[in-house]
C-alpha positions as CSV (number, residue, x, y, z in Angstrom):
1,M,-32.5,21.0,-8.0
2,S,-29.5,22.7,-6.3
3,T,-29.1,25.4,-3.7
4,T,-26.4,28.0,-3.1
5,T,-23.8,26.9,-0.6
6,T,-20.3,27.9,0.4
7,R,-19.0,24.4,0.8
8,R,-19.8,20.8,0.4
9,I,-18.8,17.7,2.3
10,E,-16.3,15.6,0.4
11,A,-15.3,12.2,1.8
12,V,-14.2,8.8,0.5
13,N,-15.3,5.7,2.4
14,D,-16.1,7.8,5.5
15,F,-19.7,9.2,5.8
16,V,-23.2,8.7,7.2
17,V,-26.3,8.1,5.1
18,K,-29.7,8.2,6.9
19,F,-33.0,7.0,5.4
20,A,-36.3,8.5,6.7
21,N,-39.2,6.3,5.8
22,V,-42.7,5.3,6.9
23,N,-43.0,2.0,8.8
24,G,-44.7,-0.6,6.7
25,S,-43.6,0.9,3.4
26,G,-41.3,-2.0,2.5
27,S,-38.2,0.1,2.8
28,A,-36.3,-2.1,5.2
29,S,-35.1,-4.7,2.7
30,A,-34.0,-2.1,0.2
31,N,-32.1,-0.1,2.8
32,E,-30.4,-3.3,4.0
33,L,-29.3,-4.1,0.4
34,F,-27.9,-0.6,0.2
35,A,-25.8,-1.2,3.4
36,K,-24.6,-4.6,2.1
37,S,-23.4,-3.1,-1.1
38,F,-20.6,-1.3,0.7
39,M,-19.4,-4.6,2.2
40,R,-19.3,-6.0,-1.3
41,M,-17.0,-3.1,-2.1
42,G,-14.8,-4.1,0.8
43,V,-15.8,-1.2,3.0
44,P,-17.1,-1.8,6.5
45,V,-20.5,-0.4,7.4
46,S,-22.4,-0.1,10.7
47,P,-26.2,0.1,10.1
48,R,-28.8,0.9,12.7
49,N,-32.6,0.6,12.4
50,I,-34.7,3.1,14.4
51,F,-38.3,2.0,14.2
52,P,-41.6,2.5,16.0
53,S,-43.5,0.1,18.2
54,N,-46.6,0.1,16.1
55,I,-47.1,-2.0,13.0
56,Q,-47.6,0.6,10.2
57,G,-47.7,4.3,9.6
58,L,-45.2,5.9,11.9
59,P,-41.8,7.2,11.0
60,T,-38.8,4.9,10.8
61,W,-35.2,5.6,10.1
62,Y,-32.2,3.5,8.9
63,E,-28.8,4.9,9.5
64,V,-25.8,3.6,7.6
65,R,-22.3,4.5,8.7
66,V,-19.7,3.9,6.1
67,T,-16.1,3.9,7.5
68,E,-13.0,2.3,6.0
69,K,-11.4,2.6,9.5
70,G,-13.9,0.0,10.7
71,Y,-15.6,2.0,13.5
72,L,-18.9,0.2,14.3
73,G,-20.4,2.8,16.7
74,R,-22.6,5.7,15.8
75,R,-20.5,8.7,14.8
76,G,-23.3,11.3,15.1
77,G,-24.4,13.7,12.4
78,V,-25.8,12.9,8.9
79,D,-23.9,13.6,5.6
80,L,-26.6,12.4,3.3
81,M,-30.3,12.3,4.2
82,V,-32.7,10.3,2.1
83,A,-36.0,12.1,3.0
84,M,-38.9,9.8,2.0
85,N,-41.3,10.8,4.8
86,P,-43.2,14.1,4.6
87,Q,-44.2,13.8,8.3
88,T,-40.6,14.2,9.5
89,W,-39.3,16.4,6.7
90,D,-38.3,19.4,8.8
91,K,-36.6,17.3,11.5
92,D,-34.8,15.2,8.9
93,V,-33.5,18.2,7.0
94,A,-32.3,19.8,10.2
95,E,-30.1,16.8,11.0
96,I,-27.9,17.2,7.9
97,E,-24.4,18.5,8.5
98,P,-23.7,21.9,6.8
99,G,-22.4,21.2,3.3
100,G,-24.2,17.9,3.4
101,Y,-26.8,16.4,1.0
102,L,-30.6,16.0,0.8
103,F,-32.0,13.3,-1.5
104,Y,-35.8,13.4,-2.0
105,D,-38.7,12.4,-4.2
106,S,-39.2,15.5,-6.4
107,T,-42.5,14.4,-8.0
108,R,-44.3,17.1,-6.1
109,P,-42.7,20.5,-5.9
110,M,-41.5,21.7,-2.5
111,P,-41.5,25.4,-1.5
112,A,-38.1,27.0,-1.1
113,S,-38.7,27.5,2.6
114,K,-38.4,23.7,3.0
115,F,-34.7,23.7,2.1
116,R,-31.6,25.0,3.8
117,P,-29.1,27.3,2.0
118,D,-26.1,25.4,3.4
119,I,-26.9,22.0,2.0
120,H,-27.1,20.4,-1.5
121,V,-30.4,19.1,-2.8
122,I,-30.9,16.2,-5.2
123,G,-34.4,15.6,-6.4
124,V,-35.5,12.5,-8.3
125,P,-39.1,12.1,-9.4
126,L,-39.4,8.6,-7.9
127,T,-43.2,8.4,-7.7
128,E,-43.7,9.7,-11.2
129,M,-41.2,7.2,-12.6
130,C,-42.7,4.3,-10.7
131,N,-46.3,5.2,-11.8
132,A,-45.1,5.3,-15.4
133,A,-43.3,1.9,-15.2
134,F,-45.5,-0.2,-13.0
135,T,-49.2,-0.7,-12.6
136,D,-49.9,-2.4,-9.2
137,A,-50.2,0.1,-6.3
138,R,-48.3,-2.0,-3.8
139,E,-45.6,-2.9,-6.3
140,R,-45.1,0.8,-7.1
141,Q,-44.5,1.5,-3.4
142,L,-42.1,-1.3,-2.9
143,L,-40.1,-0.7,-6.1
144,K,-39.8,3.0,-5.4
145,N,-37.4,1.9,-2.6
146,I,-35.3,-0.1,-5.0
147,M,-35.4,2.8,-7.4
148,Y,-33.8,5.2,-4.9
149,V,-31.2,2.6,-4.0
150,G,-30.3,2.5,-7.7
151,A,-30.0,6.3,-7.9
152,L,-27.9,6.5,-4.7
153,A,-25.6,3.7,-6.0
154,A,-24.9,5.8,-9.1
155,L,-24.4,9.0,-7.1
156,L,-22.0,7.4,-4.6
157,G,-20.0,5.4,-7.1
158,I,-21.0,1.9,-6.1
159,D,-19.9,-0.5,-8.8
160,A,-22.8,-1.1,-11.3
161,E,-22.8,-4.9,-10.8
162,V,-22.9,-5.0,-7.0
163,L,-26.6,-4.3,-6.4
164,P,-27.8,-6.6,-9.2
165,E,-25.7,-9.3,-7.7
166,L,-27.3,-8.8,-4.3
167,L,-30.7,-8.7,-5.8
168,G,-30.0,-12.0,-7.6
169,E,-29.1,-13.6,-4.3
170,Q,-32.1,-12.3,-2.6
171,Y,-34.6,-13.4,-5.3
172,R,-32.8,-16.5,-6.4
173,G,-35.4,-18.8,-7.9
174,K,-38.1,-16.1,-7.9
175,E,-37.8,-14.7,-11.4
176,K,-41.2,-12.9,-11.2
177,L,-39.8,-10.8,-8.3
178,M,-36.3,-10.4,-9.6
179,K,-37.2,-8.8,-12.9
180,P,-39.2,-5.8,-11.7
181,N,-36.7,-5.2,-8.9
182,L,-33.9,-5.2,-11.3
183,D,-35.9,-2.9,-13.7
184,A,-36.5,-0.4,-10.8
185,F,-32.9,-0.4,-9.8
186,R,-31.7,0.3,-13.4
187,K,-34.3,3.1,-13.8
188,G,-32.9,4.8,-10.7
189,W,-29.3,4.3,-11.7
190,H,-29.8,5.6,-15.3
191,Y,-31.8,8.7,-14.1
192,A,-29.0,9.7,-11.7
193,T,-26.2,9.2,-14.2
194,E,-28.1,11.2,-16.9
195,H,-29.2,14.1,-14.7
196,F,-26.4,14.5,-12.1
197,D,-22.7,15.0,-12.7
198,D,-20.6,14.9,-9.6
199,A,-23.6,16.1,-7.5
200,V,-22.4,14.4,-4.4
201,G,-19.0,14.7,-2.8
202,L,-19.3,11.4,-1.0
203,R,-17.7,8.5,-2.8
204,V,-17.1,4.8,-2.2
205,R,-14.0,3.1,-3.5
206,R,-13.1,-0.5,-3.4
207,A,-11.1,-1.5,-0.3
208,A,-10.2,-4.7,1.5
209,N,-11.2,-4.0,5.0
210,V,-14.1,-6.4,5.5
211,G,-12.0,-9.5,5.3
212,D,-13.7,-12.7,6.6
213,R,-16.0,-10.9,9.1
214,I,-19.6,-11.9,9.1
215,F,-22.8,-9.7,9.3
216,I,-25.2,-10.8,12.0
217,D,-27.3,-9.4,14.8
218,G,-26.8,-10.1,18.5
219,N,-30.0,-12.0,19.0
220,A,-29.2,-14.5,16.4
221,A,-25.6,-14.8,17.7
222,A,-26.9,-15.4,21.3
223,A,-29.3,-18.1,20.0
224,L,-26.4,-19.9,18.2
225,G,-24.3,-19.5,21.4
226,A,-27.1,-21.2,23.3
227,V,-27.0,-24.1,20.9
228,Y,-23.3,-24.6,21.1
229,G,-23.4,-24.0,24.8
230,G,-25.6,-27.0,25.3
231,A,-29.0,-25.5,25.9
232,T,-31.8,-28.0,25.2
233,V,-34.7,-26.1,26.7
234,C,-36.0,-22.6,25.9
235,A,-39.1,-21.2,27.5
236,W,-40.1,-17.7,26.5
237,Y,-42.9,-15.2,26.0
238,P,-42.8,-12.8,23.1
239,I,-41.5,-9.3,23.9
240,T,-39.7,-6.7,21.9
241,P,-36.7,-6.7,21.3
242,S,-35.9,-10.2,22.5
243,S,-38.4,-12.4,20.6
244,S,-36.0,-13.2,17.7
245,V,-33.6,-14.9,20.2
246,A,-36.1,-17.7,20.7
247,E,-37.1,-17.7,17.0
248,A,-33.4,-18.0,15.9
249,F,-32.8,-20.7,18.5
250,E,-35.6,-22.7,17.0
251,K,-34.2,-22.2,13.5
252,Y,-30.7,-23.4,14.5
253,C,-32.0,-26.3,16.6
254,S,-34.1,-27.5,13.6
255,K,-30.8,-27.8,11.7
256,L,-28.4,-28.9,14.5
257,R,-30.5,-30.6,17.1
258,V,-32.4,-33.2,15.1
259,D,-31.4,-36.9,15.1
260,K,-30.4,-37.7,11.5
261,E,-31.6,-41.3,11.7
262,T,-34.9,-40.9,13.6
263,G,-35.7,-37.3,12.9
264,R,-36.3,-36.9,16.6
265,H,-36.0,-33.4,18.0
266,K,-33.4,-33.2,20.8
267,Y,-34.7,-29.9,22.2
268,A,-37.8,-28.3,23.7
269,I,-39.0,-24.8,22.9
270,V,-42.1,-23.6,24.7
271,Q,-43.9,-20.3,24.2
272,A,-45.4,-19.9,27.6
273,E,-48.5,-18.0,28.6
274,D,-46.5,-15.3,30.3
275,E,-43.0,-14.4,31.5
276,L,-43.6,-15.9,35.0
277,A,-44.5,-19.2,33.5
278,S,-41.5,-19.1,31.2
279,I,-38.9,-18.6,33.9
280,G,-40.7,-21.3,36.0
281,M,-40.2,-23.8,33.2
282,V,-36.5,-22.7,32.8
283,I,-36.0,-23.3,36.6
284,G,-37.8,-26.7,36.4
285,A,-35.6,-27.8,33.5
286,G,-32.5,-26.6,35.3
287,W,-33.4,-28.5,38.4
288,N,-33.8,-31.6,36.3
289,G,-30.3,-31.2,34.8
290,A,-31.2,-29.7,31.4
291,R,-29.4,-26.5,30.3
292,S,-32.2,-24.0,29.8
293,F,-32.7,-20.3,29.2
294,T,-35.3,-17.7,28.5
295,A,-35.1,-14.5,26.5
296,T,-36.9,-11.3,27.6
297,S,-36.6,-7.6,28.2
298,G,-37.1,-5.3,31.2
299,P,-40.9,-5.7,31.7
300,G,-40.4,-9.5,31.5
301,V,-37.7,-9.4,34.1
302,S,-40.0,-7.4,36.4
303,L,-42.6,-10.2,36.2
304,M,-40.0,-12.9,36.7
305,T,-38.4,-11.6,39.9
306,E,-40.1,-13.9,42.4
307,F,-39.0,-17.0,40.6
308,I,-35.5,-15.5,40.0
309,G,-35.3,-15.2,43.8
310,L,-36.3,-18.9,44.1
311,A,-33.6,-20.0,41.8
312,Y,-31.0,-17.9,43.6
313,F,-31.9,-19.2,47.1
314,A,-32.7,-22.8,46.1
315,E,-29.5,-22.7,43.9
316,I,-30.8,-23.8,40.6
317,P,-29.1,-23.0,37.3
318,A,-30.9,-20.6,35.0
319,T,-29.8,-18.4,32.1
320,I,-31.7,-15.2,31.3
321,I,-31.0,-13.2,28.2
322,N,-32.2,-9.7,28.8
323,V,-32.3,-7.6,25.6
324,Q,-32.8,-4.2,27.2
325,R,-35.1,-1.5,25.9
326,G,-36.2,1.9,27.0
327,G,-38.2,1.9,30.3
328,P,-39.7,2.1,32.8
329,S,-43.1,0.4,32.4
330,T,-43.9,-0.1,28.7
331,G,-41.4,2.8,28.1
332,M,-39.9,2.8,24.6
333,P,-40.3,-0.8,23.3
334,T,-38.2,-0.2,20.2
335,R,-35.5,2.0,21.6
336,T,-32.3,1.0,23.3
337,Q,-31.0,1.6,26.8
338,Q,-28.8,0.1,29.5
339,A,-31.3,0.7,32.3
340,D,-31.9,-2.8,33.7
341,L,-28.6,-3.1,35.6
342,T,-29.8,-2.7,39.2
343,A,-33.1,-4.5,38.4
344,C,-31.1,-7.6,37.3
345,A,-28.1,-7.4,39.6
346,Y,-30.4,-7.4,42.7
347,A,-33.6,-9.0,41.2
348,S,-36.1,-10.3,43.8
349,H,-36.8,-9.3,47.3
350,G,-34.4,-9.8,50.2
351,D,-30.7,-9.9,49.8
352,T,-29.9,-11.2,46.3
353,K,-27.0,-10.7,44.0
354,H,-26.8,-12.1,40.5
355,V,-24.1,-12.6,37.9
356,L,-24.4,-10.3,34.9
357,L,-22.4,-10.6,31.6
358,F,-21.9,-7.6,29.3
359,P,-21.3,-8.5,25.7
360,E,-20.2,-5.7,23.4
361,D,-21.1,-7.2,20.0
362,P,-22.6,-10.3,18.3
363,Y,-19.3,-12.1,18.7
364,E,-19.4,-11.8,22.5
365,C,-23.2,-12.5,22.4
366,F,-22.3,-15.9,21.0
367,E,-19.3,-16.5,23.3
368,F,-21.0,-15.2,26.5
369,T,-24.2,-17.1,26.0
370,A,-22.3,-20.3,26.0
371,Q,-20.3,-19.2,29.0
372,A,-23.4,-18.1,30.8
373,L,-24.8,-21.7,30.6
374,D,-21.5,-22.9,32.0
375,L,-21.5,-20.4,34.8
376,A,-25.1,-21.1,35.7
377,D,-24.2,-24.8,36.2
378,R,-20.9,-24.1,37.9
379,L,-22.4,-21.6,40.3
380,Q,-25.8,-23.2,40.6
381,T,-27.5,-19.8,40.2
382,P,-29.3,-17.5,37.7
383,V,-26.9,-15.8,35.2
384,F,-28.0,-12.8,33.1
385,L,-26.7,-12.0,29.6
386,M,-27.2,-8.2,29.5
387,T,-27.5,-7.2,25.9
388,D,-29.8,-4.5,24.5
389,L,-31.7,-3.5,21.4
390,D,-28.7,-1.9,19.7
391,I,-26.7,-5.1,19.9
392,G,-29.6,-7.5,19.6
393,M,-31.6,-6.2,16.6
394,N,-29.0,-4.4,14.5
395,Q,-26.7,-6.4,12.2
396,R,-23.1,-5.8,12.9
397,L,-19.8,-6.8,11.2
398,T,-18.0,-9.1,13.6
399,A,-15.3,-11.7,13.7
400,P,-16.4,-15.3,12.6
401,F,-17.5,-17.3,15.6
402,Q,-15.1,-19.9,16.9
403,W,-15.7,-23.1,18.8
404,D,-13.3,-25.7,20.1
405,D,-14.8,-29.1,19.5
406,A,-12.7,-30.4,22.3
407,R,-14.4,-28.1,24.8
408,R,-16.5,-29.8,27.4
409,F,-19.4,-28.3,29.3
410,D,-18.7,-27.2,32.8
411,R,-21.5,-28.9,34.8
412,G,-20.0,-28.0,38.2
413,K,-20.4,-30.0,41.3
414,V,-22.7,-32.8,40.5
415,M,-22.4,-35.9,42.8
416,T,-22.7,-39.2,41.0
417,E,-24.4,-42.4,41.9
418,E,-21.0,-44.0,42.5
419,E,-20.0,-41.3,44.9
420,L,-23.2,-41.7,46.8
421,E,-22.8,-45.5,46.9
422,A,-19.4,-45.0,48.3
423,G,-20.9,-43.3,51.3
424,R,-19.7,-39.7,50.4
425,D,-21.3,-37.2,52.7
426,F,-24.0,-35.3,50.8
427,G,-25.5,-32.1,52.1
428,R,-27.4,-30.2,49.4
429,Y,-26.3,-26.9,50.8
430,L,-23.0,-28.0,52.4
431,D,-19.9,-26.0,51.5
432,V,-17.2,-28.6,51.4
433,D,-14.2,-26.7,50.0
434,G,-14.7,-23.1,50.9
435,D,-15.9,-21.6,47.6
436,G,-19.5,-21.3,48.7
437,I,-20.7,-23.8,46.0
438,P,-22.4,-27.0,47.3
439,F,-22.7,-30.3,45.5
440,R,-26.0,-31.2,43.9
441,T,-27.5,-34.4,42.6
442,L,-29.8,-34.7,39.6
443,P,-33.2,-36.5,39.8
444,G,-32.9,-40.2,39.2
445,T,-29.2,-40.4,40.2
446,H,-29.9,-42.8,43.0
447,P,-33.1,-44.4,44.3
448,T,-32.6,-43.6,48.0
449,K,-29.6,-41.3,48.4
450,G,-29.1,-37.7,47.3
451,S,-31.6,-34.9,47.5
452,F,-34.3,-34.8,44.8
453,F,-36.1,-31.9,46.4
454,T,-35.1,-28.4,47.1
455,R,-36.3,-25.5,49.2
456,G,-37.1,-21.9,48.7
457,T,-37.4,-21.6,52.5
458,T,-34.7,-21.4,55.1
459,R,-32.9,-24.7,55.8
460,D,-29.8,-26.2,57.2
461,A,-26.8,-27.5,55.2
462,Y,-28.6,-30.8,54.6
463,A,-31.8,-29.1,53.2
464,R,-33.8,-29.8,56.4
465,Y,-36.3,-27.0,57.1
466,S,-34.9,-24.7,59.7
467,E,-35.7,-21.2,60.9
468,A,-32.8,-21.1,63.3
469,G,-30.7,-17.9,63.0
470,P,-27.3,-19.7,62.6
471,D,-28.7,-21.9,59.8
472,Y,-30.0,-18.8,57.9
473,L,-26.8,-16.9,58.4
474,Y,-24.7,-19.9,57.2
475,N,-26.6,-20.0,53.9
476,V,-26.9,-16.3,53.1
477,N,-23.2,-15.8,53.9
478,R,-22.3,-18.8,51.9
479,L,-24.2,-17.3,48.9
480,L,-22.0,-14.2,49.3
481,K,-18.9,-16.4,49.3
482,K,-20.2,-18.1,46.1
483,F,-20.7,-14.7,44.5
484,D,-17.1,-13.8,45.5
485,T,-15.9,-17.0,43.8
486,A,-17.6,-15.8,40.6
487,R,-15.3,-12.8,40.3
488,A,-12.5,-15.0,39.0
489,L,-14.8,-17.0,36.7
490,V,-16.6,-14.3,34.8
491,P,-15.1,-12.5,31.7
492,Q,-12.4,-10.1,32.9
493,P,-12.3,-6.4,32.1
494,I,-10.2,-5.1,29.2
495,E,-8.0,-2.1,29.8
496,R,-6.6,0.3,27.2
497,K,-3.8,2.6,28.3
498,A,-3.5,6.1,26.9
499,A,-0.4,7.2,25.0
500,Q,0.8,9.2,28.1
501,K,0.3,8.7,31.8
502,T,-2.9,10.3,32.9
503,R,-5.0,10.9,36.0
504,F,-8.2,10.5,33.9
505,G,-9.9,7.1,33.4
506,A,-13.2,6.0,31.8
507,I,-15.3,2.9,32.5
508,F,-17.9,1.6,30.1
509,Y,-19.5,-1.6,29.0
510,G,-21.7,-3.4,26.4
511,S,-23.1,-1.5,23.5
512,T,-21.3,1.7,24.5
513,S,-18.1,0.0,23.4
514,P,-18.0,0.7,19.7
515,A,-18.6,4.4,20.1
516,M,-16.2,4.5,23.1
517,E,-13.4,2.9,21.0
518,E,-13.7,5.7,18.4
519,A,-14.0,8.4,21.0
520,S,-10.8,7.2,22.7
521,D,-8.9,7.7,19.3
522,V,-10.4,11.1,18.8
523,L,-9.6,12.3,22.4
524,E,-6.0,11.0,21.9
525,A,-5.7,12.9,18.7
526,Q,-6.8,16.0,20.5
527,G,-4.1,15.5,23.2
528,L,-6.6,14.4,25.8
529,H,-5.3,11.2,27.4
530,V,-7.8,8.9,29.1
531,D,-7.2,5.3,30.1
532,T,-10.3,3.1,29.5
533,L,-11.6,0.0,31.1
534,R,-14.4,-2.1,29.5
535,L,-16.3,-4.0,32.0
536,R,-17.5,-7.4,30.9
537,A,-19.2,-8.8,34.0
538,F,-20.6,-8.3,37.5
539,P,-19.4,-9.1,40.1
540,F,-16.6,-6.7,39.5
541,P,-13.2,-8.3,39.5
542,E,-10.5,-6.8,41.7
543,S,-8.9,-5.2,38.7
544,V,-11.8,-2.7,38.6
545,R,-11.0,-1.4,42.1
546,R,-7.3,-1.1,41.1
547,F,-8.2,0.9,38.0
548,I,-10.3,3.4,40.0
549,D,-7.6,3.7,42.6
550,E,-5.0,4.5,39.9
551,H,-7.0,7.6,38.6
552,D,-8.1,10.8,40.2
553,V,-11.2,11.1,38.0
554,V,-13.0,8.2,36.4
555,Y,-15.8,8.9,33.9
556,V,-18.5,6.3,33.9
557,I,-20.2,6.2,30.5
558,E,-23.6,4.4,30.4
559,Q,-27.0,4.7,28.7
560,N,-29.4,5.3,31.5
561,R,-30.6,8.3,33.5
562,D,-29.7,7.2,37.0
563,A,-26.1,6.3,36.6
564,Q,-26.8,2.7,37.6
565,L,-23.3,1.3,36.9
566,R,-21.8,4.2,38.9
567,S,-24.1,3.4,41.8
568,M,-23.0,-0.3,41.7
569,L,-19.3,0.7,41.6
570,V,-19.8,2.9,44.7
571,N,-21.9,0.2,46.5
572,E,-19.8,-2.8,45.7
573,L,-16.3,-1.4,45.7
574,E,-16.9,1.4,48.2
575,A,-15.4,3.9,45.8
576,A,-15.5,7.6,46.5
577,P,-18.6,9.0,44.7
578,A,-16.8,12.2,43.8
579,Q,-14.2,10.2,42.0
580,L,-16.7,8.7,39.6
581,V,-18.2,11.2,37.2
582,P,-21.3,10.1,35.3
583,V,-21.5,10.5,31.5
584,L,-25.1,9.6,30.7
585,H,-27.0,9.2,27.4
586,F,-30.5,7.9,27.6
587,D,-32.8,9.2,24.8
588,G,-33.3,5.8,23.4
589,T,-30.9,6.2,20.5
590,P,-27.5,4.5,20.5
591,I,-24.8,6.6,22.1
592,T,-22.4,8.4,19.6
593,A,-18.7,8.9,19.6
594,R,-19.3,12.7,19.2
595,F,-21.4,12.7,22.4
596,I,-18.7,10.9,24.4
597,V,-15.9,13.1,23.0
598,R,-17.8,16.3,23.8
599,E,-18.8,15.3,27.3
600,I,-15.3,14.1,28.3
601,A,-13.4,16.8,26.5
602,D,-15.4,19.6,28.1
603,R,-14.8,18.1,31.6
604,V,-11.1,17.3,31.1
605,K,-10.3,20.7,29.7
606,G,-12.2,22.5,32.5
607,S,-10.9,20.2,35.2
608,N,-8.9,21.7,38.1
609,V,-9.4,18.6,40.3
610,E,-6.8,18.0,42.9
611,P,-5.8,14.4,43.4
612,L,-8.5,12.8,45.5
613,K,-7.8,11.1,48.8
614,R,-7.5,7.4,48.4
615,G,-9.6,5.0,50.4
616,K,-13.1,3.9,51.0
617,V,-16.2,5.9,51.3
618,A,-16.5,7.5,54.7
């Protein structure tokens, strides 16, 4: 079927395909095969899965961005919609760009009112074909997905051998599954080649832009980073979207943390009864000298806050991987946000400040998880890895992970038995060199010397209980000094200068980064020059203050409603609020380059801002 239109989108190796399916229909593996086929053609892809929090029956979408330029953020807009869900038909059709394409199952006729005159429609009778070829009801549903992948492969010009090769790898050793899947693929391919001639202006051509990059999600990358970073204890409670961190950690440990001679496991993974118990186990393991972590999301952090305060004040290492999701409360369990910043930065009651790391992709999830374990030991404090659903659960092309086998874990200030025997003065909370970090001992170091106990109550420098004002002030001010020491230890920001000197800057972090990278290129092409600074950690290094001072207007791009990062910049750096302009995206979908370009371009073009007075907030 075709419709009258004045134009059609034509593009090579640069378009967006979106699948609209029903959750539980078995479409996920077929859609993933479709995405991987482009990488086999040497063309980078960036897929994103948008799924409901129930088990079966609700709408789900899978968006595949194909871009030879290698942009990994969402572009915005859909060039080809594969509409397989009648529930969301109208919404899905409305998303298609003018001149774009609609692919659907034409077994049942659709009224003309269900189509748009400015798009091209491609109907394939998938259900009819599956019913004719296969007998089992469930098999028909599953193979219909492979059938549409075959038709799409032919329409887009994917080499004929690519998908069969991927199917062979997926079903290696499973001939009973391989044959019907291959049959379904071929039926879809042949139907498209026989019935459609140049029906789609979107084409893929072989390229060489994938290179040696790997395809992995952030949760698996963080789990592997925990293994390489020396973690031996993981205590967790299942919660979307973080559960696969612990599951991947178990998988990697079963391969890498088992004694080859005895078969003894050199790790402990505990699924606790709740989040409070899991962080308690992590703190107990950290106090005993083990590197330990938990993986959770916002609701879990809320339950953990009392114990997090204990670890902060008692100064016990703990690593917390927070895979953020939509909140508050239960919120949107399967949607992404960056809305836990203030909850984690100041977790617990009283005056607390915690170290946060902001990875932008799976590569940094691997790298920063290992670094978080080092920092937790070095600083003797909780450290948060602030990832989110977009990074954690979506596979991303990323550079191969690297590890220096000569690297040694940074255990920080741990006093040995020899030092205690030599009469070295040991005060568990004594700052001996001005960086705010005391020495600790590990249980069993010495039978009589050292401190095997710790306190969540006020104490003096030698861990003796004290409610004296000077002792309390000494400790809480020392903790601030330790936090200041962390500025030089955390990953430093990355600045990108515009082609011309500009008074406009932009600050962003985490999963906003891929879309922001593309948006910067687009703005530059439009003659709108904006310097950018990607934050990678809290506390903010001094370079962040300098960046703000060098610009009259700084756009702060983040994925939450309340401009949490902007608030932290104002509070921590005493920046002028009027100088920091929020650009906020928080509907639960990953931010797009188009959104960022539109928001910044409109403001820059309409800006008549006079240079702001430098200095601190009045």
